[in-house]
Structure formats: structure tokens, C-alpha cells
C-alpha angles and dihedrals in degrees: 000000000000121000116227123193113247120250118259119255116268089241093067109100136178100229094190091054091049091053091048091050090050092050091049089051091051090051092050091051091049092047093050091051096044127099115235134024100289141035115242118242089246092054092047090052090049093049092047091043095233132137114248116246112279095025104096123165097024094244095191 
């Protein structure tokens, strides 16, 4: 008889993967609402809630 590892419980989640999926969804929503073929780097930063390179400290 062959031993097979049991399946993980349904409550086990990969939190990093869930965050990445959420961010991808936010980018898809922004892309579908945007004019033009591409999102600007500034809009991507805004959607992902990150500071653009060179702007550290958010002095605003």
C-alpha cells in the first residue's frame, strides 16, 4: 500500500499569495478604467500604495 500525505486543512492560507492576488486585482480594475493602452508609473504606484523612487518620507 502506498502512503499519501494528507491534505492541508482548509484554514491554512498563504498570506503573501493572498496579498499579491489582491494587488493584481486592484491593478486590473485600474487598467480597465484607464484611458489608453498602459497605466502610467505614477498611477501604478498610487494603486499599489507605494512611494515612487526618490520620494522618501512623504513630505506632503
